[in-house]
All heavy atoms as TSV, in Angstrom:
chain	resi	resn	atom	element	x	y	z
A	1	ALA	N	N	-13.953	58.909	100.727
A	1	ALA	CA	C	-14.762	57.904	100.084
A	1	ALA	C	C	-14.247	57.631	98.678
A	1	ALA	O	O	-14.240	56.494	98.233
A	1	ALA	CB	C	-16.213	58.337	100.058
A	2	GLU	N	N	-13.825	58.671	98.004
A	2	GLU	CA	C	-13.294	58.500	96.654
A	2	GLU	C	C	-12.034	57.645	96.656
A	2	GLU	O	O	-11.882	56.749	95.829
A	2	GLU	CB	C	-12.957	59.888	96.058
A	2	GLU	CG	C	-13.627	60.158	94.748
A	2	GLU	CD	C	-13.272	61.546	94.254
A	2	GLU	OE1	O	-12.270	61.664	93.541
A	2	GLU	OE2	O	-14.006	62.487	94.602
A	3	LEU	N	N	-11.139	57.915	97.593
A	3	LEU	CA	C	-9.899	57.144	97.678
A	3	LEU	C	C	-10.185	55.694	98.009
A	3	LEU	O	O	-9.531	54.791	97.490
A	3	LEU	CB	C	-8.953	57.759	98.708
A	3	LEU	CG	C	-7.590	57.095	98.851
A	3	LEU	CD1	C	-6.849	57.068	97.521
A	3	LEU	CD2	C	-6.766	57.806	99.909
A	4	LEU	N	N	-11.165	55.440	98.843
A	4	LEU	CA	C	-11.556	54.072	99.162
A	4	LEU	C	C	-11.949	53.326	97.893
A	4	LEU	O	O	-11.525	52.191	97.665
A	4	LEU	CB	C	-12.715	54.073	100.159
A	4	LEU	CG	C	-13.201	52.706	100.616
A	4	LEU	CD1	C	-12.235	52.122	101.627
A	4	LEU	CD2	C	-14.584	52.808	101.203
A	5	GLU	N	N	-12.735	53.964	97.054
A	5	GLU	CA	C	-13.148	53.364	95.787
A	5	GLU	C	C	-11.958	53.128	94.876
A	5	GLU	O	O	-11.854	52.071	94.252
A	5	GLU	CB	C	-14.173	54.251	95.093
A	5	GLU	CG	C	-15.502	54.317	95.797
A	5	GLU	CD	C	-16.474	55.247	95.101
A	5	GLU	OE1	O	-16.265	55.598	93.922
A	5	GLU	OE2	O	-17.466	55.618	95.748
A	6	VAL	N	N	-11.051	54.080	94.807
A	6	VAL	CA	C	-9.872	53.959	93.954
A	6	VAL	C	C	-8.999	52.787	94.404
A	6	VAL	O	O	-8.565	51.969	93.591
A	6	VAL	CB	C	-9.056	55.278	93.949
A	6	VAL	CG1	C	-7.696	55.089	93.303
A	6	VAL	CG2	C	-9.836	56.380	93.256
A	7	ILE	N	N	-8.763	52.689	95.695
A	7	ILE	CA	C	-7.926	51.610	96.225
A	7	ILE	C	C	-8.595	50.256	96.002
A	7	ILE	O	O	-7.953	49.292	95.571
A	7	ILE	CB	C	-7.600	51.829	97.713
A	7	ILE	CG1	C	-6.703	53.051	97.864
A	7	ILE	CG2	C	-6.947	50.594	98.322
A	7	ILE	CD1	C	-6.499	53.497	99.306
A	8	ALA	N	N	-9.884	50.178	96.286
A	8	ALA	CA	C	-10.610	48.919	96.091
A	8	ALA	C	C	-10.544	48.484	94.632
A	8	ALA	O	O	-10.268	47.308	94.333
A	8	ALA	CB	C	-12.056	49.064	96.538
A	9	GLN	N	N	-10.754	49.409	93.723
A	9	GLN	CA	C	-10.707	49.086	92.302
A	9	GLN	C	C	-9.299	48.652	91.886
A	9	GLN	O	O	-9.134	47.666	91.175
A	9	GLN	CB	C	-11.156	50.274	91.459
A	9	GLN	CG	C	-11.220	49.959	89.979
A	9	GLN	CD	C	-11.743	51.126	89.156
A	9	GLN	OE1	O	-11.746	52.268	89.616
A	9	GLN	NE2	N	-12.190	50.845	87.959
A	10	ALA	N	N	-8.280	49.362	92.354
A	10	ALA	CA	C	-6.896	49.028	92.010
A	10	ALA	C	C	-6.508	47.645	92.517
A	10	ALA	O	O	-5.706	46.942	91.889
A	10	ALA	CB	C	-5.944	50.082	92.575
A	11	GLU	N	N	-7.085	47.247	93.648
A	11	GLU	CA	C	-6.770	45.942	94.240
A	11	GLU	C	C	-7.730	44.847	93.789
A	11	GLU	O	O	-7.591	43.692	94.184
A	11	GLU	CB	C	-6.794	46.044	95.775
A	11	GLU	CG	C	-5.734	46.958	96.351
A	11	GLU	CD	C	-4.325	46.474	96.066
A	11	GLU	OE1	O	-4.085	45.253	96.024
A	11	GLU	OE2	O	-3.438	47.338	95.887
A	12	GLY	N	N	-8.703	45.230	92.973
A	12	GLY	CA	C	-9.670	44.250	92.474
A	12	GLY	C	C	-10.621	43.745	93.539
A	12	GLY	O	O	-11.056	42.599	93.522
A	13	ILE	N	N	-10.977	44.629	94.471
A	13	ILE	CA	C	-11.866	44.258	95.568
A	13	ILE	C	C	-13.193	45.008	95.401
A	13	ILE	O	O	-13.208	46.229	95.260
A	13	ILE	CB	C	-11.238	44.627	96.932
A	13	ILE	CG1	C	-9.899	43.909	97.097
A	13	ILE	CG2	C	-12.187	44.302	98.069
A	13	ILE	CD1	C	-9.095	44.404	98.270
A	14	ALA	N	N	-14.282	44.268	95.433
A	14	ALA	CA	C	-15.602	44.886	95.342
A	14	ALA	C	C	-15.896	45.633	96.640
A	14	ALA	O	O	-15.479	45.209	97.720
A	14	ALA	CB	C	-16.660	43.816	95.105
A	15	LEU	N	N	-16.633	46.738	96.534
A	15	LEU	CA	C	-16.949	47.529	97.728
A	15	LEU	C	C	-17.746	46.735	98.754
A	15	LEU	O	O	-17.682	47.025	99.940
A	15	LEU	CB	C	-17.698	48.804	97.352
A	15	LEU	CG	C	-16.839	49.910	96.750
A	15	LEU	CD1	C	-17.714	51.091	96.329
A	15	LEU	CD2	C	-15.760	50.369	97.710
A	16	ASP	N	N	-18.456	45.702	98.311
A	16	ASP	CA	C	-19.203	44.897	99.279
A	16	ASP	C	C	-18.293	43.957	100.070
A	16	ASP	O	O	-18.760	43.228	100.943
A	16	ASP	CB	C	-20.349	44.136	98.621
A	16	ASP	CG	C	-19.888	43.067	97.643
A	16	ASP	OD1	O	-18.675	42.964	97.357
A	16	ASP	OD2	O	-20.751	42.319	97.156
A	17	GLN	N	N	-16.987	44.022	99.800
A	17	GLN	CA	C	-15.998	43.247	100.544
A	17	GLN	C	C	-15.037	44.135	101.340
A	17	GLN	O	O	-14.060	43.650	101.903
A	17	GLN	CB	C	-15.183	42.376	99.576
A	17	GLN	CG	C	-16.010	41.343	98.857
A	17	GLN	CD	C	-16.563	40.304	99.817
A	17	GLN	OE1	O	-15.826	39.740	100.600
A	17	GLN	NE2	N	-17.853	40.084	99.768
A	18	VAL	N	N	-15.331	45.436	101.368
A	18	VAL	CA	C	-14.429	46.410	101.983
A	18	VAL	C	C	-14.878	46.757	103.406
A	18	VAL	O	O	-16.060	46.955	103.662
A	18	VAL	CB	C	-14.351	47.696	101.129
A	18	VAL	CG1	C	-13.590	48.795	101.837
A	18	VAL	CG2	C	-13.712	47.381	99.788
A	19	VAL	N	N	-13.900	46.834	104.307
A	19	VAL	CA	C	-14.118	47.302	105.674
A	19	VAL	C	C	-13.377	48.622	105.820
A	19	VAL	O	O	-12.230	48.740	105.401
A	19	VAL	CB	C	-13.573	46.285	106.702
A	19	VAL	CG1	C	-13.693	46.831	108.119
A	19	VAL	CG2	C	-14.291	44.957	106.575
A	20	ALA	N	N	-14.036	49.611	106.381
A	20	ALA	CA	C	-13.406	50.905	106.629
A	20	ALA	C	C	-13.544	51.248	108.104
A	20	ALA	O	O	-14.554	50.934	108.737
A	20	ALA	CB	C	-14.055	51.988	105.777
A	21	VAL	N	N	-12.525	51.897	108.626
A	21	VAL	CA	C	-12.491	52.279	110.035
A	21	VAL	C	C	-12.235	53.780	110.113
A	21	VAL	O	O	-11.331	54.291	109.462
A	21	VAL	CB	C	-11.374	51.511	110.784
A	21	VAL	CG1	C	-11.329	51.910	112.243
A	21	VAL	CG2	C	-11.573	50.004	110.636
A	22	GLY	N	N	-13.020	54.478	110.927
A	22	GLY	CA	C	-12.826	55.909	111.075
A	22	GLY	C	C	-13.268	56.390	112.447
A	22	GLY	O	O	-13.914	55.660	113.198
A	23	ASP	N	N	-12.906	57.650	112.735
A	23	ASP	CA	C	-13.247	58.192	114.047
A	23	ASP	C	C	-13.836	59.587	114.017
A	23	ASP	O	O	-14.303	60.089	115.030
A	23	ASP	CB	C	-12.027	58.182	114.962
A	23	ASP	CG	C	-10.926	59.116	114.489
A	23	ASP	OD1	O	-11.025	59.670	113.379
A	23	ASP	OD2	O	-9.953	59.295	115.235
A	24	GLY	N	N	-13.836	60.237	112.882
A	24	GLY	CA	C	-14.310	61.614	112.813
A	24	GLY	C	C	-15.346	61.815	111.722
A	24	GLY	O	O	-15.542	60.957	110.854
A	25	ALA	N	N	-15.999	62.968	111.757
A	25	ALA	CA	C	-17.032	63.287	110.773
A	25	ALA	C	C	-16.495	63.240	109.349
A	25	ALA	O	O	-17.235	62.902	108.419
A	25	ALA	CB	C	-17.631	64.661	111.077
A	26	ASN	N	N	-15.217	63.517	109.175
A	26	ASN	CA	C	-14.629	63.465	107.842
A	26	ASN	C	C	-14.576	62.032	107.299
A	26	ASN	O	O	-14.355	61.826	106.114
A	26	ASN	CB	C	-13.223	64.069	107.847
A	26	ASN	CG	C	-12.273	63.304	108.745
A	26	ASN	OD1	O	-12.607	62.999	109.904
A	26	ASN	ND2	N	-11.093	62.993	108.250
A	27	ASP	N	N	-14.810	61.050	108.136
A	27	ASP	CA	C	-14.779	59.641	107.718
A	27	ASP	C	C	-16.160	59.095	107.368
A	27	ASP	O	O	-16.266	57.966	106.889
A	27	ASP	CB	C	-14.178	58.770	108.828
A	27	ASP	CG	C	-12.730	59.109	109.121
A	27	ASP	OD1	O	-11.979	59.373	108.170
A	27	ASP	OD2	O	-12.363	59.111	110.315
A	28	LEU	N	N	-17.209	59.851	107.592
A	28	LEU	CA	C	-18.558	59.336	107.427
A	28	LEU	C	C	-18.856	58.851	106.010
A	28	LEU	O	O	-19.467	57.794	105.829
A	28	LEU	CB	C	-19.594	60.369	107.859
A	28	LEU	CG	C	-19.701	60.559	109.372
A	28	LEU	CD1	C	-20.588	61.751	109.705
A	28	LEU	CD2	C	-20.230	59.291	110.033
A	29	LEU	N	N	-18.445	59.576	104.996
A	29	LEU	CA	C	-18.679	59.134	103.622
A	29	LEU	C	C	-17.960	57.817	103.346
A	29	LEU	O	O	-18.518	56.912	102.715
A	29	LEU	CB	C	-18.242	60.207	102.616
A	29	LEU	CG	C	-19.117	61.452	102.548
A	29	LEU	CD1	C	-18.502	62.476	101.593
A	29	LEU	CD2	C	-20.521	61.090	102.110
A	30	MET	N	N	-16.726	57.703	103.806
A	30	MET	CA	C	-15.948	56.478	103.622
A	30	MET	C	C	-16.635	55.310	104.332
A	30	MET	O	O	-16.777	54.226	103.764
A	30	MET	CB	C	-14.535	56.662	104.168
A	30	MET	CG	C	-13.702	55.401	104.169
A	30	MET	SD	S	-12.099	55.613	104.971
A	30	MET	CE	C	-12.588	55.818	106.695
A	31	LEU	N	N	-17.073	55.526	105.567
A	31	LEU	CA	C	-17.727	54.471	106.327
A	31	LEU	C	C	-19.019	54.037	105.642
A	31	LEU	O	O	-19.385	52.858	105.671
A	31	LEU	CB	C	-18.016	54.939	107.758
A	31	LEU	CG	C	-16.789	55.251	108.622
A	31	LEU	CD1	C	-17.220	55.795	109.972
A	31	LEU	CD2	C	-15.899	54.043	108.783
A	32	GLY	N	N	-19.692	54.960	105.006
A	32	GLY	CA	C	-20.922	54.644	104.290
A	32	GLY	C	C	-20.697	53.886	103.002
A	32	GLY	O	O	-21.540	53.095	102.580
A	33	LYS	N	N	-19.569	54.104	102.354
A	33	LYS	CA	C	-19.234	53.412	101.096
A	33	LYS	C	C	-18.855	51.969	101.319
A	33	LYS	O	O	-19.139	51.104	100.502
A	33	LYS	CB	C	-18.066	54.111	100.388
A	33	LYS	CG	C	-18.422	55.379	99.698
A	33	LYS	CD	C	-19.033	55.087	98.358
A	33	LYS	CE	C	-19.290	56.398	97.651
A	33	LYS	NZ	N	-19.999	56.207	96.415
A	34	ALA	N	N	-18.173	51.697	102.417
A	34	ALA	CA	C	-17.685	50.349	102.699
A	34	ALA	C	C	-18.847	49.434	103.079
A	34	ALA	O	O	-19.866	49.886	103.607
A	34	ALA	CB	C	-16.667	50.388	103.835
A	35	SER	N	N	-18.667	48.164	102.832
A	35	SER	CA	C	-19.670	47.188	103.233
A	35	SER	C	C	-19.834	47.187	104.750
A	35	SER	O	O	-20.939	47.077	105.266
A	35	SER	CB	C	-19.246	45.795	102.759
A	35	SER	OG	O	-20.131	44.822	103.227
A	36	LEU	N	N	-18.726	47.322	105.452
A	36	LEU	CA	C	-18.750	47.421	106.908
A	36	LEU	C	C	-17.971	48.662	107.320
A	36	LEU	O	O	-16.752	48.723	107.149
A	36	LEU	CB	C	-18.137	46.170	107.553
A	36	LEU	CG	C	-18.046	46.185	109.084
A	36	LEU	CD1	C	-19.422	46.360	109.710
A	36	LEU	CD2	C	-17.386	44.897	109.578
A	37	GLY	N	N	-18.674	49.651	107.806
A	37	GLY	CA	C	-18.049	50.867	108.310
A	37	GLY	C	C	-18.008	50.823	109.826
A	37	GLY	O	O	-19.056	50.664	110.468
A	38	ILE	N	N	-16.813	50.921	110.391
A	38	ILE	CA	C	-16.641	50.783	111.836
A	38	ILE	C	C	-16.155	52.101	112.438
A	38	ILE	O	O	-15.117	52.633	112.035
A	38	ILE	CB	C	-15.625	49.673	112.170
A	38	ILE	CG1	C	-16.075	48.345	111.555
A	38	ILE	CG2	C	-15.434	49.551	113.673
A	38	ILE	CD1	C	-15.031	47.255	111.636
A	39	ALA	N	N	-16.900	52.601	113.410
A	39	ALA	CA	C	-16.465	53.759	114.183
A	39	ALA	C	C	-15.536	53.239	115.278
A	39	ALA	O	O	-15.933	52.396	116.076
A	39	ALA	CB	C	-17.669	54.463	114.793
A	40	PHE	N	N	-14.313	53.725	115.295
A	40	PHE	CA	C	-13.321	53.254	116.254
A	40	PHE	C	C	-12.962	54.381	117.205
A	40	PHE	O	O	-12.372	55.381	116.796
A	40	PHE	CB	C	-12.072	52.750	115.525
A	40	PHE	CG	C	-11.013	52.213	116.444
A	40	PHE	CD1	C	-11.187	51.009	117.089
A	40	PHE	CD2	C	-9.850	52.923	116.667
A	40	PHE	CE1	C	-10.213	50.507	117.941
A	40	PHE	CE2	C	-8.870	52.447	117.510
A	40	PHE	CZ	C	-9.045	51.232	118.154
A	41	ASN	N	N	-13.375	54.243	118.471
A	41	ASN	CA	C	-13.162	55.303	119.463
A	41	ASN	C	C	-13.560	56.656	118.871
A	41	ASN	O	O	-12.838	57.636	118.986
A	41	ASN	CB	C	-11.711	55.328	119.944
A	41	ASN	CG	C	-11.375	54.091	120.748
A	41	ASN	OD1	O	-12.181	53.612	121.523
A	41	ASN	ND2	N	-10.188	53.571	120.561
A	42	ALA	N	N	-14.709	56.660	118.250
A	42	ALA	CA	C	-15.134	57.795	117.442
A	42	ALA	C	C	-15.957	58.800	118.228
A	42	ALA	O	O	-16.469	58.518	119.310
A	42	ALA	CB	C	-15.953	57.292	116.260
A	43	LYS	N	N	-16.102	59.948	117.620
A	43	LYS	CA	C	-16.950	61.000	118.164
A	43	LYS	C	C	-18.411	60.519	118.110
A	43	LYS	O	O	-18.764	59.668	117.293
A	43	LYS	CB	C	-16.752	62.269	117.355
A	43	LYS	CG	C	-15.332	62.815	117.518
A	43	LYS	CD	C	-15.091	64.010	116.634
A	43	LYS	CE	C	-13.744	64.628	116.855
A	43	LYS	NZ	N	-12.610	63.749	116.843
A	44	PRO	N	N	-19.264	61.029	118.978
A	44	PRO	CA	C	-20.648	60.544	119.069
A	44	PRO	C	C	-21.402	60.511	117.746
A	44	PRO	O	O	-22.093	59.544	117.450
A	44	PRO	CB	C	-21.305	61.510	120.055
A	44	PRO	CG	C	-20.175	61.970	120.925
A	44	PRO	CD	C	-18.978	62.050	120.005
A	45	ARG	N	N	-21.274	61.537	116.948
A	45	ARG	CA	C	-21.993	61.582	115.667
A	45	ARG	C	C	-21.591	60.418	114.776
A	45	ARG	O	O	-22.421	59.812	114.103
A	45	ARG	CB	C	-21.719	62.916	114.970
A	45	ARG	CG	C	-22.363	63.034	113.617
A	45	ARG	CD	C	-22.123	64.390	112.998
A	45	ARG	NE	N	-22.484	64.364	111.594
A	45	ARG	CZ	C	-21.982	65.161	110.697
A	45	ARG	NH1	N	-21.098	66.081	111.030
A	45	ARG	NH2	N	-22.354	65.086	109.453
A	46	VAL	N	N	-20.322	60.098	114.771
A	46	VAL	CA	C	-19.820	59.002	113.939
A	46	VAL	C	C	-20.326	57.672	114.482
A	46	VAL	O	O	-20.757	56.803	113.729
A	46	VAL	CB	C	-18.276	59.034	113.866
A	46	VAL	CG1	C	-17.752	57.883	113.032
A	46	VAL	CG2	C	-17.802	60.366	113.310
A	47	GLN	N	N	-20.314	57.509	115.787
A	47	GLN	CA	C	-20.804	56.271	116.386
A	47	GLN	C	C	-22.279	56.048	116.067
A	47	GLN	O	O	-22.706	54.912	115.851
A	47	GLN	CB	C	-20.587	56.289	117.897
A	47	GLN	CG	C	-19.133	56.170	118.267
A	47	GLN	CD	C	-18.922	55.871	119.730
A	47	GLN	OE1	O	-19.717	55.158	120.335
A	47	GLN	NE2	N	-17.856	56.400	120.289
A	48	GLN	N	N	-23.054	57.111	116.016
A	48	GLN	CA	C	-24.477	56.992	115.724
A	48	GLN	C	C	-24.737	56.572	114.282
A	48	GLN	O	O	-25.687	55.856	113.995
A	48	GLN	CB	C	-25.187	58.316	115.993
A	48	GLN	CG	C	-25.271	58.678	117.454
A	48	GLN	CD	C	-25.803	60.088	117.669
A	48	GLN	OE1	O	-25.957	60.864	116.735
A	48	GLN	NE2	N	-26.069	60.419	118.924
A	49	GLN	N	N	-23.879	57.025	113.369
A	49	GLN	CA	C	-24.131	56.791	111.951
A	49	GLN	C	C	-23.428	55.567	111.380
A	49	GLN	O	O	-23.835	55.066	110.329
A	49	GLN	CB	C	-23.742	58.041	111.150
A	49	GLN	CG	C	-24.647	59.212	111.456
A	49	GLN	CD	C	-24.355	60.418	110.589
A	49	GLN	OE1	O	-23.879	60.292	109.474
A	49	GLN	NE2	N	-24.651	61.590	111.108
A	50	ALA	N	N	-22.412	55.077	112.037
A	50	ALA	CA	C	-21.674	53.915	111.531
A	50	ALA	C	C	-22.487	52.636	111.752
A	50	ALA	O	O	-23.300	52.548	112.665
A	50	ALA	CB	C	-20.325	53.806	112.230
A	51	ARG	N	N	-22.233	51.642	110.919
A	51	ARG	CA	C	-22.920	50.351	111.048
A	51	ARG	C	C	-22.454	49.585	112.279
A	51	ARG	O	O	-23.185	48.762	112.817
A	51	ARG	CB	C	-22.687	49.519	109.797
A	51	ARG	CG	C	-23.387	50.084	108.580
A	51	ARG	CD	C	-23.250	49.163	107.373
A	51	ARG	NE	N	-23.738	49.834	106.190
A	51	ARG	CZ	C	-22.968	50.374	105.274
A	51	ARG	NH1	N	-21.671	50.292	105.372
A	51	ARG	NH2	N	-23.488	50.977	104.232
A	52	ALA	N	N	-21.220	49.827	112.678
A	52	ALA	CA	C	-20.663	49.158	113.857
A	52	ALA	C	C	-19.757	50.139	114.583
A	52	ALA	O	O	-19.274	51.108	113.991
A	52	ALA	CB	C	-19.872	47.925	113.448
A	53	ARG	N	N	-19.522	49.879	115.866
A	53	ARG	CA	C	-18.611	50.751	116.615
A	53	ARG	C	C	-17.819	49.913	117.603
A	53	ARG	O	O	-18.314	48.920	118.145
A	53	ARG	CB	C	-19.347	51.871	117.313
A	53	ARG	CG	C	-20.257	51.420	118.421
A	53	ARG	CD	C	-20.890	52.631	119.102
A	53	ARG	NE	N	-21.814	52.180	120.112
A	53	ARG	CZ	C	-23.055	52.587	120.206
A	53	ARG	NH1	N	-23.532	53.460	119.356
A	53	ARG	NH2	N	-23.829	52.133	121.148
A	54	ILE	N	N	-16.596	50.335	117.823
A	54	ILE	CA	C	-15.712	49.696	118.795
A	54	ILE	C	C	-15.120	50.797	119.659
A	54	ILE	O	O	-14.547	51.750	119.143
A	54	ILE	CB	C	-14.585	48.900	118.104
A	54	ILE	CG1	C	-15.194	47.732	117.325
A	54	ILE	CG2	C	-13.576	48.401	119.125
A	54	ILE	CD1	C	-14.183	46.930	116.549
A	55	ASN	N	N	-15.273	50.654	120.965
A	55	ASN	CA	C	-14.707	51.608	121.905
A	55	ASN	C	C	-13.722	50.872	122.810
A	55	ASN	O	O	-13.912	50.788	124.025
A	55	ASN	CB	C	-15.818	52.297	122.710
A	55	ASN	CG	C	-16.644	53.209	121.848
A	55	ASN	OD1	O	-16.105	54.041	121.138
A	55	ASN	ND2	N	-17.946	53.058	121.877
A	56	GLN	N	N	-12.721	50.325	122.216
A	56	GLN	CA	C	-11.670	49.588	122.901
A	56	GLN	C	C	-10.330	50.179	122.472
A	56	GLN	O	O	-10.261	50.960	121.528
A	56	GLN	CB	C	-11.726	48.109	122.535
A	56	GLN	CG	C	-13.054	47.445	122.846
A	56	GLN	CD	C	-13.286	47.252	124.322
A	56	GLN	OE1	O	-12.365	46.956	125.054
A	56	GLN	NE2	N	-14.528	47.422	124.750
A	57	LYS	N	N	-9.264	49.761	123.121
A	57	LYS	CA	C	-7.941	50.318	122.812
A	57	LYS	C	C	-7.292	49.739	121.570
A	57	LYS	O	O	-6.431	50.354	120.969
A	57	LYS	CB	C	-7.007	50.125	124.003
A	57	LYS	CG	C	-7.404	50.945	125.197
A	57	LYS	CD	C	-6.434	50.766	126.326
A	57	LYS	CE	C	-6.847	51.624	127.507
A	57	LYS	NZ	N	-5.915	51.532	128.609
A	58	SER	N	N	-7.684	48.531	121.191
A	58	SER	CA	C	-6.962	47.835	120.134
A	58	SER	C	C	-7.799	47.635	118.874
A	58	SER	O	O	-8.967	47.245	118.952
A	58	SER	CB	C	-6.505	46.458	120.656
A	58	SER	OG	O	-5.941	45.715	119.616
A	59	LEU	N	N	-7.170	47.848	117.735
A	59	LEU	CA	C	-7.826	47.545	116.470
A	59	LEU	C	C	-8.011	46.038	116.282
A	59	LEU	O	O	-8.786	45.616	115.436
A	59	LEU	CB	C	-7.008	48.106	115.302
A	59	LEU	CG	C	-7.081	49.621	115.106
A	59	LEU	CD1	C	-6.038	50.083	114.118
A	59	LEU	CD2	C	-8.457	50.036	114.659
A	60	ALA	N	N	-7.323	45.232	117.048
A	60	ALA	CA	C	-7.467	43.785	116.956
A	60	ALA	C	C	-8.906	43.360	117.231
A	60	ALA	O	O	-9.348	42.300	116.754
A	60	ALA	CB	C	-6.526	43.085	117.932
A	61	ASN	N	N	-9.657	44.155	117.947
A	61	ASN	CA	C	-11.055	43.836	118.222
A	61	ASN	C	C	-11.909	43.822	116.947
A	61	ASN	O	O	-12.971	43.218	116.923
A	61	ASN	CB	C	-11.629	44.817	119.237
A	61	ASN	CG	C	-11.023	44.596	120.609
A	61	ASN	OD1	O	-11.097	43.513	121.144
A	61	ASN	ND2	N	-10.408	45.629	121.141
A	62	ILE	N	N	-11.431	44.446	115.901
A	62	ILE	CA	C	-12.142	44.395	114.621
A	62	ILE	C	C	-12.163	42.961	114.101
A	62	ILE	O	O	-13.155	42.510	113.546
A	62	ILE	CB	C	-11.492	45.350	113.607
A	62	ILE	CG1	C	-11.730	46.800	114.045
A	62	ILE	CG2	C	-12.042	45.118	112.194
A	62	ILE	CD1	C	-10.976	47.823	113.249
A	63	LEU	N	N	-11.090	42.230	114.315
A	63	LEU	CA	C	-11.050	40.824	113.879
A	63	LEU	C	C	-12.129	40.015	114.594
A	63	LEU	O	O	-12.781	39.169	113.982
A	63	LEU	CB	C	-9.675	40.232	114.141
A	63	LEU	CG	C	-8.527	40.915	113.401
A	63	LEU	CD1	C	-7.187	40.330	113.849
A	63	LEU	CD2	C	-8.708	40.780	111.906
A	64	TYR	N	N	-12.336	40.287	115.865
A	64	TYR	CA	C	-13.393	39.604	116.623
A	64	TYR	C	C	-14.760	39.974	116.052
A	64	TYR	O	O	-15.630	39.105	115.877
A	64	TYR	CB	C	-13.304	39.986	118.105
A	64	TYR	CG	C	-14.375	39.346	118.943
A	64	TYR	CD1	C	-14.270	38.027	119.355
A	64	TYR	CD2	C	-15.500	40.068	119.314
A	64	TYR	CE1	C	-15.273	37.428	120.115
A	64	TYR	CE2	C	-16.512	39.483	120.069
A	64	TYR	CZ	C	-16.374	38.167	120.472
A	64	TYR	OH	O	-17.365	37.594	121.210
A	65	LEU	N	N	-14.958	41.227	115.741
A	65	LEU	CA	C	-16.221	41.703	115.183
A	65	LEU	C	C	-16.531	40.999	113.856
A	65	LEU	O	O	-17.670	40.655	113.574
A	65	LEU	CB	C	-16.168	43.224	114.969
A	65	LEU	CG	C	-17.392	43.881	114.365
A	65	LEU	CD1	C	-18.564	43.826	115.331
A	65	LEU	CD2	C	-17.089	45.325	113.999
A	66	MET	N	N	-15.494	40.743	113.083
A	66	MET	CA	C	-15.673	40.122	111.765
A	66	MET	C	C	-15.871	38.608	111.848
A	66	MET	O	O	-16.228	37.988	110.865
A	66	MET	CB	C	-14.475	40.464	110.881
A	66	MET	CG	C	-14.409	41.941	110.566
A	66	MET	SD	S	-12.937	42.415	109.661
A	66	MET	CE	C	-13.226	41.554	108.122
A	67	GLY	N	N	-15.616	38.040	113.004
A	67	GLY	CA	C	-15.826	36.591	113.171
A	67	GLY	C	C	-14.547	35.885	113.076
A	67	GLY	O	O	-14.280	34.853	112.759
């Protein structure tokens, strides 16, 4: 989560414009910090806590989720 904030700040991107993707419990803080946290083929606990989840083979499905 800290690195997400550092990268967003360095790139001049507000956290309310950040999308994060993760699959494990170690990603939960990062997913919570981002405006849109996506569990991607994630463990059950992560899928329950993330704002969105994708259980498909391709990350390209995130583009569909975003509109």
